[in-house]
C-alpha positions as CSV (number, residue, x, y, z in Angstrom):
1,X,-16.2,-23.8,4.1
2,X,-14.7,-20.9,2.2
3,X,-12.1,-21.0,-0.5
4,X,-10.3,-18.1,1.1
5,X,-10.5,-16.1,4.3
6,X,-8.8,-12.7,3.9
7,X,-7.8,-11.1,7.2
8,X,-7.6,-7.3,6.8
9,X,-10.0,-5.2,4.7
10,X,-7.7,-2.3,3.7
11,X,-6.3,-1.9,0.2
12,X,-4.3,-5.1,-0.1
13,X,-6.9,-7.3,1.6
14,X,-10.0,-5.8,0.0
15,X,-8.4,-5.9,-3.5
16,X,-7.4,-9.5,-3.1
17,X,-10.9,-10.4,-1.9
18,X,-12.5,-8.5,-4.8
19,X,-10.4,-10.3,-7.4
20,X,-10.9,-13.8,-5.8
21,X,-14.7,-13.3,-5.5
22,X,-14.9,-12.0,-9.1
23,X,-13.2,-15.1,-10.2
24,X,-16.0,-17.1,-8.6
25,X,-14.3,-18.2,-5.3
26,X,-16.1,-18.3,-2.0
27,X,-14.4,-15.5,0.0
28,X,-14.8,-14.2,3.5
29,X,-13.2,-10.8,4.2
30,X,-12.8,-9.7,7.8
31,X,-11.4,-6.7,9.6
32,X,-11.1,-5.7,13.3
33,X,-12.0,-2.1,12.4
34,X,-15.0,-0.3,11.0
35,X,-16.1,0.4,7.5
36,X,-14.8,3.6,5.9
37,X,-12.4,4.7,8.6
38,X,-9.1,6.3,7.9
39,X,-5.7,4.8,8.5
40,X,-2.0,5.9,8.6
41,X,-1.2,6.6,5.0
42,X,0.0,9.3,2.7
43,X,-1.9,7.4,-0.1
44,X,-0.2,8.6,-3.3
45,X,-0.6,6.1,-6.2
46,X,2.1,5.6,-8.7
47,X,1.4,4.7,-12.3
48,X,1.3,1.0,-11.5
49,X,-1.4,1.5,-8.9
50,X,-3.5,3.6,-11.2
51,X,-3.1,1.0,-13.9
52,X,-4.4,-1.7,-11.6
53,X,-7.5,0.3,-10.7
54,X,-8.1,1.0,-14.4
55,X,-7.7,-2.6,-15.4
56,X,-10.1,-3.7,-12.7
57,X,-12.8,-1.1,-13.7
58,X,-12.6,0.8,-10.5
59,X,-10.7,4.0,-11.5
60,X,-13.9,5.8,-12.6
61,X,-15.2,5.5,-9.0
62,X,-12.0,7.1,-7.7
63,X,-12.4,10.0,-10.1
64,X,-16.1,10.3,-9.4
65,X,-15.3,10.7,-5.7
66,X,-13.6,14.0,-6.6
67,X,-10.0,12.8,-6.5
68,X,-8.0,15.3,-8.5
69,X,-5.9,14.1,-11.4
70,X,-2.2,14.7,-11.0
71,X,-0.5,15.5,-14.3
72,X,2.8,16.9,-13.0
73,X,5.4,15.8,-10.6
74,X,8.2,18.2,-9.3
75,X,11.4,17.0,-7.8
76,X,13.7,19.4,-5.8
77,X,17.2,18.4,-4.8
78,X,20.7,19.8,-4.8
79,X,19.4,23.3,-5.5
80,X,17.7,22.0,-8.7
81,X,14.0,21.9,-9.6
82,X,12.9,19.2,-12.0
83,X,9.3,19.4,-13.2
84,X,8.0,16.3,-15.0
85,X,4.8,16.1,-17.0
86,X,2.9,12.8,-16.6
87,X,2.8,11.4,-20.1
88,X,0.1,8.9,-21.2
89,X,1.4,5.4,-21.0
90,X,-0.4,2.0,-20.9
91,X,-3.7,3.9,-20.8
92,X,-2.8,6.0,-17.7
93,X,-2.7,9.7,-18.4
94,X,-2.7,11.0,-14.7
95,X,-1.9,9.9,-11.2
96,X,-4.3,10.0,-8.3
97,X,-4.0,10.0,-4.5
98,X,-7.4,9.2,-3.0
99,X,-7.9,9.4,0.7
100,X,-8.1,6.0,2.3
101,X,-11.6,7.0,3.4
102,X,-12.3,7.0,-0.4
103,X,-10.2,4.2,-1.8
104,X,-10.7,1.5,0.9
105,X,-14.6,1.6,0.8
106,X,-14.5,1.4,-3.1
107,X,-12.4,-1.8,-2.8
108,X,-14.6,-3.2,0.0
109,X,-17.8,-2.5,-1.9
110,X,-16.3,-4.0,-5.0
111,X,-15.5,-7.2,-3.1
112,X,-19.0,-7.4,-1.6
113,X,-20.6,-6.7,-5.0
114,X,-18.5,-9.5,-6.5
115,X,-19.9,-11.9,-3.9
116,X,-17.5,-11.8,-1.0
117,X,-18.9,-12.0,2.6
118,X,-17.6,-8.9,4.3
119,X,-17.5,-8.6,8.1
120,X,-16.1,-5.7,10.1
121,X,-15.6,-5.8,13.9
122,X,-13.9,-9.2,13.8
123,X,-10.5,-9.5,15.5
124,X,-8.6,-12.6,14.4
125,X,-6.4,-14.0,17.2
126,X,-5.0,-17.2,15.7
127,X,-5.1,-19.6,12.9
128,X,-6.4,-23.2,13.1
129,X,-4.6,-26.2,11.8
130,X,-5.3,-29.8,11.1
131,X,-3.3,-32.7,12.5
132,X,-0.6,-32.3,9.8
133,X,0.0,-28.6,10.7
134,X,-1.8,-27.4,7.6
135,X,-3.7,-24.1,8.2
136,X,-7.4,-24.6,7.9
137,X,-9.0,-21.5,9.2
138,X,-8.9,-18.6,11.7
139,X,-10.5,-17.9,15.1
140,X,-11.0,-14.8,17.2
141,X,-13.7,-12.6,18.6
142,X,-16.5,-10.5,17.0
143,X,-17.2,-7.0,18.2
144,X,-20.1,-8.2,20.5
145,X,-17.6,-10.5,22.3
146,X,-18.8,-13.7,20.7
147,X,-16.4,-16.4,19.5
148,X,-15.5,-16.3,15.8
149,X,-14.4,-19.3,13.7
150,X,-14.0,-19.6,10.0
151,X,-12.7,-22.5,7.9
152,X,-11.0,-22.0,4.5
153,X,-8.8,-23.7,2.0
154,X,-6.4,-20.8,2.4
155,X,-6.0,-18.0,5.0
156,X,-4.6,-14.8,3.6
157,X,-3.0,-12.3,6.0
158,X,-3.5,-8.7,4.8
159,X,-3.3,-7.3,8.3
160,X,-0.4,-4.9,8.1
161,X,3.3,-4.7,9.2
162,X,2.4,-6.2,12.7
163,X,0.4,-9.0,11.1
164,X,-1.3,-11.4,13.5
165,X,-1.5,-14.0,10.7
166,X,2.2,-13.7,9.9
167,X,3.0,-14.1,13.6
168,X,0.7,-17.1,14.1
169,X,1.9,-19.0,11.1
170,X,5.5,-18.3,12.0
171,X,6.3,-16.5,8.7
172,X,10.1,-15.8,8.8
173,X,11.7,-12.6,7.8
174,X,13.8,-13.2,4.8
175,X,15.1,-9.6,4.7
176,X,15.1,-6.7,7.1
177,X,16.2,-3.3,6.1
178,X,19.0,-1.5,7.8
179,X,17.4,2.0,7.8
180,X,14.5,3.6,9.8
181,X,12.9,6.9,9.0
182,X,10.0,8.7,10.6
183,X,7.2,10.6,8.9
184,X,4.8,13.2,10.1
185,X,2.0,14.6,7.9
186,X,-1.3,16.5,7.8
187,X,-3.8,18.0,5.4
188,X,-3.7,21.6,4.4
189,X,-6.6,23.4,2.7
190,X,-6.0,26.1,0.1
191,X,-2.4,25.1,-0.6
192,X,-1.2,26.2,-4.0
193,X,0.2,23.2,-5.9
194,X,0.1,21.8,-9.4
195,X,0.8,18.1,-8.6
196,X,3.0,15.8,-6.6
197,X,6.0,17.5,-5.0
198,X,9.0,15.5,-3.7
199,X,11.8,17.5,-2.0
200,X,15.1,16.0,-0.8
201,X,17.8,17.4,1.5
202,X,20.0,15.2,3.7
203,X,17.9,14.2,6.7
204,X,15.1,16.6,5.5
205,X,12.7,15.3,2.9
206,X,9.2,16.6,2.3
207,X,6.4,16.4,-0.2
208,X,2.9,17.4,-1.3
209,X,0.2,15.0,-2.4
210,X,-3.1,16.7,-3.7
211,X,-6.1,14.7,-2.6
212,X,-9.9,14.9,-2.1
213,X,-12.0,17.9,-0.8
214,X,-9.5,20.5,-2.0
215,X,-6.9,19.4,0.4
216,X,-3.2,18.4,0.1
217,X,-1.3,15.9,2.2
218,X,1.9,17.6,3.3
219,X,4.5,15.3,4.9
220,X,8.1,15.4,6.1
221,X,10.5,12.4,6.5
222,X,13.7,12.4,8.5
223,X,15.5,10.4,11.0
224,X,13.4,9.5,14.0
225,X,15.3,11.7,16.3
226,X,14.4,14.7,14.2
227,X,10.7,13.9,13.9
228,X,10.3,12.9,17.5
229,X,6.7,12.7,18.4
230,X,5.8,14.5,15.2
231,X,3.4,17.5,14.8
232,X,3.5,20.9,13.3
233,X,6.8,22.1,14.7
234,X,9.1,19.5,13.3
235,X,7.1,19.5,10.0
236,X,7.4,23.3,9.6
237,X,11.1,23.1,10.4
238,X,12.0,20.3,8.0
239,X,9.9,21.8,5.2
240,X,11.8,25.1,5.6
241,X,15.0,23.2,5.2
242,X,14.0,21.0,2.3
243,X,11.8,23.4,0.3
244,X,11.7,27.0,1.3
245,X,9.2,27.8,-1.4
246,X,6.8,25.3,0.0
247,X,7.3,26.8,3.5
248,X,6.0,30.1,2.2
249,X,3.0,28.5,0.5
250,X,2.1,26.6,3.7
251,X,2.0,29.9,5.6
252,X,-0.7,31.1,3.1
253,X,-2.8,28.0,3.5
254,X,-5.0,26.6,6.3
255,X,-3.1,24.3,8.5
256,X,-4.7,21.1,10.0
257,X,-5.7,21.0,13.6
258,X,-3.8,17.7,14.1
259,X,-1.1,15.8,12.3
260,X,-0.3,12.1,12.2
261,X,3.0,10.5,12.7
262,X,4.7,7.2,11.8
263,X,7.6,6.8,14.2
264,X,9.5,4.4,11.8
265,X,10.1,0.7,11.2
266,X,12.7,-1.0,9.1
267,X,11.6,-2.5,5.8
268,X,11.0,-6.2,5.6
269,X,10.4,-9.1,3.3
270,X,8.7,-12.1,4.9
271,X,8.3,-15.5,3.5
272,X,4.7,-15.1,2.3
273,X,3.3,-18.5,1.8
274,X,3.0,-21.9,3.4
275,X,0.7,-24.8,3.8
276,X,-2.8,-23.2,3.7
277,X,-1.7,-19.6,4.1
278,X,-0.3,-16.6,2.3
279,X,0.5,-12.9,3.1
280,X,-0.2,-9.8,1.0
281,X,0.5,-6.1,1.4
282,X,2.6,-4.9,4.3
283,X,2.1,-8.2,6.1
284,X,4.5,-9.8,3.7
285,X,6.5,-6.9,2.2
286,X,7.1,-3.4,3.6
287,X,9.4,-0.6,2.7
288,X,9.7,3.0,3.9
289,X,6.7,5.2,3.2
290,X,9.0,7.9,1.6
291,X,8.8,5.7,-1.5
292,X,5.1,6.7,-1.9
293,X,4.7,3.2,-3.3
294,X,3.0,1.2,-0.6
295,X,-0.5,1.5,-2.0
296,X,0.8,0.5,-5.5
297,X,2.6,-2.5,-3.9
298,X,-0.7,-3.5,-2.3
299,X,-2.7,-3.4,-5.6
300,X,0.0,-5.1,-7.5
301,X,0.5,-7.9,-5.1
302,X,-3.3,-8.4,-4.6
303,X,-3.6,-9.5,-8.2
304,X,-0.4,-11.6,-8.1
305,X,-1.7,-13.5,-5.1
306,X,-5.3,-13.7,-6.3
307,X,-4.1,-15.4,-9.5
308,X,-2.1,-17.9,-7.6
309,X,-4.9,-18.8,-5.2
310,X,-7.4,-19.2,-8.0
311,X,-5.0,-21.6,-9.6
312,X,-4.8,-23.6,-6.4
313,X,-8.6,-23.8,-6.2
314,X,-8.7,-25.0,-9.8
315,X,-6.3,-27.8,-8.9
316,X,-2.8,-26.5,-9.3
317,X,-0.1,-27.6,-6.8
318,X,-0.3,-25.2,-3.8
319,X,3.4,-25.1,-3.3
320,X,4.2,-24.3,-6.9
321,X,1.4,-21.6,-7.2
322,X,2.1,-19.8,-4.0
323,X,5.9,-20.0,-4.3
324,X,5.5,-18.5,-7.8
325,X,3.5,-15.6,-6.4
326,X,6.3,-14.8,-4.0
327,X,9.0,-15.2,-6.6
328,X,7.2,-12.7,-8.9
329,X,6.5,-10.3,-6.1
330,X,10.1,-10.4,-5.0
331,X,11.4,-10.0,-8.6
332,X,9.3,-6.8,-8.9
333,X,10.2,-5.6,-5.4
334,X,13.9,-6.2,-4.8
335,X,15.2,-3.1,-6.6
336,X,12.6,-0.9,-5.0
337,X,13.4,-2.3,-1.6
338,X,17.2,-1.9,-2.0
339,X,17.1,1.7,-3.1
340,X,14.5,2.8,-0.6
341,X,16.5,1.3,2.2
342,X,19.3,3.6,1.2
343,X,17.0,6.7,0.8
344,X,15.3,6.0,4.2
345,X,18.7,6.1,5.9
346,X,18.9,9.8,5.2
347,X,22.7,9.4,5.0
348,X,23.0,10.2,1.3
349,X,24.5,13.4,-0.1
350,X,22.8,15.9,-2.4
351,X,25.0,14.6,-5.2
352,X,23.9,11.0,-4.6
353,X,20.1,11.5,-4.3
354,X,19.6,12.1,-8.1
355,X,21.1,8.7,-8.9
356,X,19.0,7.0,-6.3
357,X,15.8,8.6,-7.7
358,X,16.7,7.4,-11.2
359,X,17.1,3.9,-9.8
360,X,13.7,4.2,-8.2
361,X,12.1,5.4,-11.4
362,X,13.6,2.6,-13.4
363,X,12.3,0.0,-11.0
364,X,8.8,1.5,-11.2
365,X,8.9,1.5,-15.0
366,X,9.8,-2.2,-15.0
367,X,6.9,-2.8,-12.7
368,X,4.4,-1.0,-14.9
369,X,5.5,-3.0,-17.9
370,X,5.1,-6.3,-16.0
371,X,1.6,-5.3,-14.9
372,X,0.5,-4.1,-18.3
373,X,1.5,-7.5,-19.7
374,X,-0.8,-9.4,-17.4
375,X,-4.1,-10.6,-19.0
376,X,-7.1,-8.9,-17.5
377,X,-8.5,-10.8,-14.4
378,X,-11.1,-13.2,-15.4
379,X,-14.6,-12.8,-14.0
380,X,-16.7,-15.9,-13.3
381,X,-19.6,-16.6,-15.6
382,X,-23.0,-16.5,-13.7
383,X,-24.7,-19.8,-13.4
């Protein structure tokens, strides 16, 4: 019998499992995939995400993996270029964008080192309930085809925007965004850049995210009809519209052999707790990837949920603790969700985008202050 079973070993799930195990809980972390594989992500961390890794003692591993520090962000919109130097704040003096093949294993390894039982190749198909309807565990199949069952005091769904756990527990959507944008991206080598680059033109946004191995993730975002199936042709066209200077630099760099595409999905906020279950990461709250905030959301909410679950195991009322988790998450997310739903619509004018970006920045600043005010997560005392 585990205190918690976490379904999904990507950023949100692995971070939640790490924090729960470090607090002394009996944790099982499962994932249908394989250790260390890549996933669909442009993986830029905002200040809140970097702060979380620093608070947890994991940032040094990200740096040691060769992830370059980002000390400058450049915005381009309405014919204006706005360079911003990353100023030290709350102990964070640079941003980072580790590949998911770097960050996810760091979090999984940290969970295992803290005492979590980690198992890959486990596909969860359903939850199990007691006679009162309280979720008591999960069931599915292991990679070898054998039946898998696990019992736990709480089941945590961290299994993405199409979450099996959310579906099986019947977690209702409390909000669904009205906008859908698509993204296509790839990794260029030898691209000249001095930090994050965010470029905005109506229905033609693009960006640059420096990452590991001397590469930079270059992406474009537009309405799904413009991105289509994605690939180099729409990316090149949209970059030329949104940032002609970047288009020139791309021509001097080495292009990837293949690109990846997110064809779009509306943002959503699900009810993220119930009797014996909770959701974290995209399973419970998702907004358009143009925000470059999804990973930061995952690391933020992992700690908020881990604190609530630890309180439940220590004897707190489950309803109060888990409802409190969602209330805090939603308070930190509503402004971000609202402004990103507008930006993702790609119906704004060049005069409007500056104000929208200021709203986004203000919401992120509030989030960092809230995270910095949290006490450091408590580690269990051996013995």
